[in-house]
C-alpha positions in Angstrom: 0.0 0.0 0.0 1.4 3.4 -1.0 1.8 6.0 1.7 0.0 9.3 1.5 1.9 12.1 -0.2 4.7 14.0 1.6 3.8 17.7 2.0 6.5 20.4 2.1 5.5 23.9 3.1 7.7 26.8 1.7 6.9 30.2 3.3 8.6 33.6 3.4 7.9 37.2 2.6 6.7 38.5 -0.8 9.5 38.1 -3.4 11.7 36.3 -0.9 12.5 33.6 -3.4 9.9 31.0 -2.3 8.9 30.2 -5.9 12.6 30.0 -7.0 13.4 27.6 -4.2 10.3 25.5 -5.0 11.1 25.4 -8.7 14.7 24.4 -7.9 13.4 21.4 -5.8 11.0 20.5 -8.6 13.7 20.4 -11.2 15.4 17.5 -9.4 12.5 15.1 -9.7 10.0 13.9 -12.4 6.5 15.4 -12.8 5.1 12.0 -11.9 6.7 12.3 -8.4 6.3 15.9 -7.3 4.1 19.0 -7.9 3.8 22.6 -6.7 0.6 24.1 -5.4 0.6 27.9 -4.7 -1.3 29.3 -1.8 -2.0 32.4 -4.1 -4.3 30.2 -6.1 -6.6 30.1 -3.1 -7.2 33.9 -2.7 -10.9 34.3 -2.0 -13.2 34.8 -5.0 -14.1 38.5 -5.3 -16.3 38.4 -8.4 -19.2 39.8 -6.3 -17.2 43.0 -5.8 -16.6 45.8 -8.3 -13.0 46.3 -9.5 -12.3 49.3 -7.2 -13.4 47.3 -4.1 -11.1 44.5 -5.1 -8.2 46.9 -5.2 -8.8 47.7 -1.5 -8.3 44.1 -0.4 -5.3 43.4 1.8 -3.8 40.5 0.0 -1.1 39.9 2.6 -3.6 39.3 5.4 -4.5 35.7 6.4 -8.2 36.5 5.8 -7.5 37.1 2.1 -7.0 33.4 1.6 -9.5 30.5 1.4 -7.2 28.3 3.3 -9.9 25.7 4.3 -10.4 25.1 0.6 -6.7 24.4 0.1 -6.7 22.1 3.1 -9.7 20.2 1.7 -8.0 19.7 -1.6 -4.8 18.6 0.0 -6.8 16.0 2.0 -8.3 14.8 -1.2 -4.8 14.4 -2.8 -3.7 12.6 0.3 -6.6 10.2 -0.3 -5.4 9.5 -3.8 -8.0 11.7 -5.5 -7.5 14.2 -8.3 -8.6 17.8 -7.7 -9.4 20.9 -9.8 -7.2 23.7 -8.5 -8.3 27.3 -8.9 -6.5 29.8 -11.0 -6.2 33.4 -9.7 -6.4 36.3 -12.1 -3.9 39.0 -10.8 -5.1 41.6 -13.4 -8.8 41.3 -12.4 -8.0 40.7 -8.7 -10.4 37.7 -8.4 -10.5 34.0 -9.1 -10.6 33.0 -12.7 -13.3 30.8 -14.1 -10.6 28.4 -15.2 -9.0 25.6 -13.1 -6.4 22.9 -13.7 -6.5 19.3 -12.9 -4.0 17.9 -10.4 -3.6 14.2 -9.6 -2.1 12.8 -6.4 1.7 12.5 -6.5 4.3 11.4 -4.0 5.5 14.8 -3.0 3.5 18.1 -2.8 5.2 21.4 -2.3 2.8 24.1 -0.9 4.2 27.5 -1.4 3.0 30.9 -0.2 3.6 33.8 2.2 1.3 32.4 4.9 1.4 28.6 4.5 2.9 28.3 8.0 0.3 30.6 9.6 -2.6 28.2 9.8 -2.1 25.4 12.3 -4.3 22.8 10.5 -2.4 23.4 7.3 0.9 23.4 9.1 0.1 20.1 10.9 -0.3 18.4 7.5 3.3 19.2 6.5 6.2 16.8 6.8 8.8 19.6 6.2 8.4 23.3 6.9 10.7 25.7 5.2 11.0 29.5 5.6 12.9 31.5 2.9 14.4 34.5 4.8 15.4 37.5 2.6 16.0 41.1 3.6 13.2 43.7 3.0 15.3 45.8 0.6 16.0 42.9 -1.6 12.4 41.8 -1.6 10.9 45.2 -2.6 13.3 45.5 -5.5 12.3 42.0 -6.7 8.6 42.8 -6.2 8.8 46.0 -8.3 10.5 44.2 -11.2 8.0 41.3 -11.0 4.8 43.2 -10.7 5.6 45.7 -13.4 6.8 43.0 -15.9 4.3 40.2 -15.1 1.2 41.9 -13.5 0.9 45.2 -15.3 1.3 47.2 -12.1 2.5 50.8 -12.0 5.5 51.7 -9.8 3.4 54.0 -7.7 0.8 51.3 -6.9 3.5 48.8 -6.1 5.2 51.1 -3.6 1.9 52.2 -2.0 0.8 48.6 -1.5 4.2 47.7 -0.1 4.3 50.4 2.5 0.6 50.1 3.5 0.1 46.4 3.5 3.0 44.2 2.3 5.7 45.3 4.8 3.4 45.7 7.9 1.7 42.4 7.2 5.1 40.7 6.8 6.2 41.8 10.3 2.8 41.1 11.9 1.9 37.8 10.4 4.6 36.3 8.1 7.9 36.7 9.8 6.5 35.3 13.2 5.8 32.0 11.4 9.6 31.5 11.0 9.5 29.9 14.4 7.5 27.0 13.0 10.1 26.2 10.3 12.2 23.1 10.3 14.6 24.7 8.0 15.4 28.4 7.4 17.0 29.2 4.0 18.6 32.7 3.9 18.6 34.3 0.4 16.7 31.5 -1.3 18.3 29.6 -4.2 21.8 31.0 -3.6 21.9 28.8 -0.4 23.0 25.6 -2.1 23.5 23.8 1.2 19.9 24.3 2.2 18.6 23.1 -1.2 20.8 20.0 -1.1 19.5 19.0 2.3 15.9 19.3 1.1 16.6 17.3 -2.1 18.4 14.6 -0.2 15.5 14.2 2.2 13.0 14.0 -0.7 15.1 11.5 -2.5 15.3 9.3 0.6 11.5 9.5 1.1 10.9 8.6 -2.6 13.3 5.7 -2.3 11.5 4.4 0.8 8.2 4.5 -1.0 9.5 2.5 -3.9 10.9 -0.1 -1.5 7.4 -0.6 -0.1 5.7 -1.3 -3.4 
């Protein structure tokens, strides 16, 4: 009998390098063995609000996420079931009508700023990682990303960072560092941290194959 999937949580501030770390881990294993699920996909649906109201949402607060929905889908994956994962539209600031199908695999990486905040979600994780990157590095990365990929203006990015992103980081996100099994400073540049994670995953996958 195959064991339920191993779940790895990867947390950290906005633009800390969480996704880069997660992608670096994914690159070491086949798509049949491992997948990445972003907490951002589970931002609450805001289609009932007009566009201006959506712009006022604090997207760095725990209440912005439909975390119970993420937990329910992870539980389904642990039971061997496929799920339809939501897709968030960053330009419209609400959940898209589209989804994508995800089957159960051996290792699931759950990545997001607040994946270590919710105890029920945290308790599902076999490994908890916090990517720790300085504020000044993160704001520069965020400006580059949001202007290039999300069509945001420089003024709107800076305003959101100062009024929501930075204060929410220090109030909600940084405190979750205490729950981490492994803290990775500066993300993918920390090769020792990545090697430790990959070695652990490889060992788990080897154990599972031995039990078949």
